[in-house]
C-alpha positions as CSV (number, residue, x, y, z in Angstrom):
1,M,0.1,0.2,-0.1
2,D,0.9,3.5,-0.8
3,G,2.8,5.3,2.4
4,L,3.6,2.0,4.1
5,K,6.9,0.2,4.3
6,E,7.6,-3.4,5.2
7,A,10.6,-3.7,7.4
8,L,12.6,-6.8,6.8
9,P,12.8,-9.6,9.8
10,V,15.0,-8.3,11.8
11,Q,16.8,-11.3,14.6
12,T,18.6,-9.9,17.5
13,Q,20.1,-12.2,19.8
14,F,22.4,-11.6,22.6
15,Y,24.1,-14.6,25.4
16,G,21.5,-15.1,27.6
17,N,17.2,-15.7,27.6
18,A,15.4,-13.0,27.3
19,L,12.9,-13.3,30.2
20,G,10.5,-10.2,30.4
21,V,10.0,-7.7,27.6
22,S,8.3,-4.1,27.6
23,V,7.5,-2.3,24.8
24,V,7.2,1.4,24.8
25,N,7.6,4.3,21.9
26,G,9.4,1.6,19.4
27,V,11.6,0.6,21.6
28,V,12.1,-2.7,23.3
29,Y,13.1,-3.2,26.8
30,A,14.5,-6.7,28.0
31,E,16.0,-7.9,31.1
32,S,17.7,-11.0,30.8
33,D,19.2,-13.9,33.0
34,D,22.8,-13.0,31.9
35,M,22.5,-10.3,34.1
36,F,21.8,-7.7,31.6
37,A,19.3,-5.4,30.4
38,Y,18.3,-4.0,26.8
39,A,16.9,-1.1,25.0
40,V,16.3,-2.6,21.2
41,N,14.9,-0.4,18.4
42,A,11.6,-2.3,17.9
43,R,11.5,-1.9,14.1
44,T,15.4,-2.4,13.0
45,G,16.5,-4.7,15.8
46,K,19.5,-2.1,16.5
47,L,20.6,-2.2,19.8
48,I,20.3,1.2,22.0
49,W,21.9,0.2,25.0
50,R,22.9,-2.3,26.9
51,T,23.5,-2.5,30.9
52,S,24.2,-4.5,34.1
53,P,23.3,-2.8,37.2
54,V,24.6,-5.6,39.7
55,A,25.3,-8.9,38.9
56,N,22.4,-11.1,40.0
57,T,19.5,-12.4,37.5
58,L,17.1,-9.7,36.1
59,M,13.7,-12.1,36.0
60,G,10.6,-9.5,35.8
61,N,9.4,-6.9,32.7
62,P,11.0,-3.5,32.7
63,L,8.7,-1.0,34.2
64,V,9.1,2.2,31.7
65,I,7.7,5.4,33.2
66,G,8.1,8.5,32.2
67,K,12.3,8.7,31.5
68,H,12.7,5.5,33.8
69,V,12.9,2.3,33.5
70,Y,12.7,-0.2,36.7
71,L,14.4,-3.5,37.0
72,S,14.1,-6.2,39.7
73,A,16.7,-8.3,40.6
74,G,16.7,-11.5,42.8
75,S,18.3,-14.7,42.8
76,V,16.3,-18.1,43.6
77,S,18.8,-20.3,45.3
78,F,19.3,-20.4,49.4
79,N,22.3,-20.7,51.0
80,F,22.7,-23.3,53.7
81,T,21.5,-21.2,56.7
82,N,18.5,-20.5,54.7
83,V,17.5,-23.4,53.8
84,M,17.7,-25.0,57.4
85,E,15.8,-22.2,58.7
86,Y,13.2,-23.3,55.5
87,A,13.5,-27.1,56.8
88,K,12.4,-26.0,60.6
89,H,10.0,-22.7,59.9
90,P,8.7,-22.5,55.9
91,T,6.9,-19.1,56.8
92,N,10.9,-17.4,57.8
93,A,12.2,-18.6,54.6
94,G,14.6,-16.1,52.9
95,R,15.4,-17.0,49.4
96,G,18.2,-15.1,47.9
97,K,18.8,-13.7,51.3
98,D,22.9,-13.7,51.9
99,I,23.7,-14.8,48.3
100,S,24.0,-12.2,46.2
101,Y,22.7,-8.1,45.4
102,N,18.9,-8.0,45.3
103,G,16.7,-5.1,44.4
104,I,15.6,-2.4,42.4
105,F,17.8,-0.7,40.1
106,C,16.2,2.4,38.3
107,L,17.8,3.7,34.8
108,D,17.7,6.7,32.7
109,R,15.5,5.4,29.9
110,T,18.0,7.5,26.9
111,D,21.1,5.3,28.0
112,G,20.6,3.1,30.6
113,K,22.9,5.0,33.0
114,L,21.9,3.5,36.9
115,L,20.4,6.4,38.3
116,W,19.5,4.6,41.6
117,S,19.0,1.1,43.5
118,F,17.0,-0.2,46.3
119,K,18.4,-3.0,48.3
120,T,16.1,-5.7,49.9
121,A,17.5,-8.7,51.4
122,G,15.4,-11.3,49.9
123,D,15.1,-11.9,46.0
124,A,13.0,-9.1,44.3
125,M,11.9,-11.1,40.9
126,P,8.5,-10.0,40.7
127,T,8.1,-6.9,38.3
128,P,7.5,-4.1,40.7
129,A,3.4,-2.4,40.7
130,Y,3.4,1.5,40.0
131,A,0.9,3.8,41.7
132,D,0.8,7.2,42.9
133,H,4.6,8.2,42.3
134,A,5.9,5.2,44.2
135,L,6.7,1.4,43.4
136,F,5.0,-1.6,45.5
137,I,7.5,-4.7,45.4
138,S,7.1,-8.0,47.4
139,T,10.3,-9.9,48.1
140,G,11.2,-13.8,48.8
141,D,11.9,-12.8,52.2
142,G,8.2,-12.0,52.7
143,N,8.6,-8.4,52.5
144,I,6.1,-5.9,51.1
145,Y,7.7,-2.6,50.3
146,R,6.6,1.0,49.1
147,I,9.8,3.3,47.6
148,R,9.3,6.7,46.2
149,S,9.4,6.0,42.5
150,A,11.8,9.4,41.6
151,D,14.5,8.1,44.2
152,G,14.1,4.8,46.0
153,Q,13.6,6.0,49.6
154,K,11.7,3.9,51.1
155,M,8.0,4.9,52.8
156,W,7.2,1.6,54.5
157,R,7.8,-2.0,54.3
158,T,5.3,-5.1,56.2
159,H,6.6,-8.4,56.6
160,V,3.8,-10.9,55.7
161,G,6.0,-14.2,55.6
162,G,6.0,-16.7,52.7
163,I,8.0,-15.8,49.4
164,A,6.8,-13.7,46.5
165,N,8.1,-15.8,43.6
166,M,7.0,-14.2,40.4
167,A,3.6,-12.5,41.4
168,S,3.6,-8.7,41.1
169,P,1.9,-7.0,43.3
170,V,-1.9,-5.5,42.5
171,V,-2.7,-1.9,43.0
172,W,-6.7,-1.4,43.5
173,R,-8.5,1.5,45.3
174,G,-6.2,2.1,47.6
175,K,-5.2,-1.5,48.7
176,I,-2.1,-3.8,47.4
177,F,-2.7,-7.3,46.7
178,V,-0.3,-9.4,47.0
179,S,0.0,-13.7,46.8
180,M,2.7,-15.5,48.5
181,S,3.7,-19.2,48.5
182,V,5.4,-20.8,51.5
183,I,2.3,-20.8,52.8
184,P,-0.1,-19.9,50.3
185,G,-1.5,-16.9,51.1
186,L,-3.8,-13.8,49.5
187,Y,-2.9,-10.7,51.3
188,A,-4.8,-7.1,51.3
189,L,-2.5,-4.2,52.4
190,S,-3.6,-0.5,53.0
191,A,-1.4,1.1,49.9
192,R,-0.5,4.5,51.9
193,T,0.0,3.1,55.7
194,G,1.6,-0.7,54.6
195,K,-1.1,-2.1,57.5
196,V,-2.2,-5.7,56.7
197,L,-6.1,-5.6,56.2
198,W,-6.5,-9.3,55.7
199,K,-5.4,-12.4,54.7
200,G,-6.9,-15.1,52.6
201,E,-5.6,-18.4,53.1
202,I,-7.3,-20.5,50.0
203,P,-8.0,-24.0,51.0
204,G,-6.4,-26.8,47.9
205,A,-3.7,-23.5,46.5
206,V,-0.4,-25.3,44.9
207,N,1.9,-24.2,47.0
208,T,4.4,-22.7,45.0
209,G,2.4,-21.4,42.2
210,M,0.1,-19.1,44.1
211,G,3.4,-17.0,44.5
212,D,3.7,-17.2,41.0
213,V,0.8,-15.9,39.7
214,S,-0.6,-12.5,40.3
215,P,-4.1,-11.9,42.2
216,A,-6.2,-10.5,39.8
217,V,-9.5,-7.7,41.0
218,A,-12.3,-6.5,39.5
219,D,-15.9,-5.3,40.8
220,G,-14.4,-6.0,44.4
221,I,-13.5,-9.7,44.0
222,A,-9.7,-10.5,44.1
223,V,-9.0,-14.0,42.5
224,D,-5.5,-15.8,42.7
225,L,-4.7,-19.3,41.9
226,N,-6.7,-22.3,43.2
227,P,-7.6,-25.3,42.0
228,Q,-11.1,-25.2,43.8
229,R,-12.0,-22.3,42.9
230,Q,-12.4,-19.8,45.9
231,D,-12.8,-16.2,45.3
232,T,-12.0,-13.4,48.3
233,K,-13.4,-10.4,48.5
234,A,-11.5,-7.3,48.0
235,A,-13.6,-4.8,49.8
C-alpha cells in the first residue's frame, strides 16, 4: 500500500534468555538471565543500550514510567543457613538472602545509566507495581515495600512471611494485593500505610504456584490461583 513500508524481519539475539520485555514508543526493553538489560529498536533490532546494573539475574518485565526504566533483580537460590531455616520454619524462609545483591534498579530510559538502587535482603524478582509516584514490591523473604519512584526512598515495609516468587503486587482503590507461597496466602494491605487489612488462606492452593501468579481484581473481587476455585472479597 502507498505510504507503507514493510521492514525486513530482523532477529537480535544476545547471550542469555530474555525473560521479560516491555515495548514503549518503538523501543523494546528486555531483562535477561545473563544479568544484563537491553533497549532495542523494535523496527530494526538495532541495540540502543545494554547495561548490567548488578551481578544478579533480572527476571521481571522492565517497568517503563516517564524517563525511567525500573528493573527487579533476585537470585532463586537459598544458602545453607536459609535451607535449614526453611526446613524448621517454612514461613521464615529467605530466598536469595545472603547470596547476592537483590533489589530494584532505576535506569535512565535514554542511555541505560543507573540512577538509583534500592537493595532488599530477599530476592526481588516480581515486576513492581506502580501507583501515585510509588513502586510496590514483594520479596523472597516475605516483605512488601512501598518506595518512591523518583529516588528509591523507602516509605514503608511490611513483613507478611512466605516467598513472593514471580507474583507482582496489584494496586486497586488504595489497596495492595499480594499473593505469596510457602505457605500460600493472599494479602490485602493499605497502599498508604502498609497495614495488613486481611489475609486469605485459600484451601487447595498450590504451595509454590500461588506465589507465581498475580491476583486479579475487579468489581470488588480478588481472584488468585486455586484448584478449588474459591474467590475472596477485595472490599
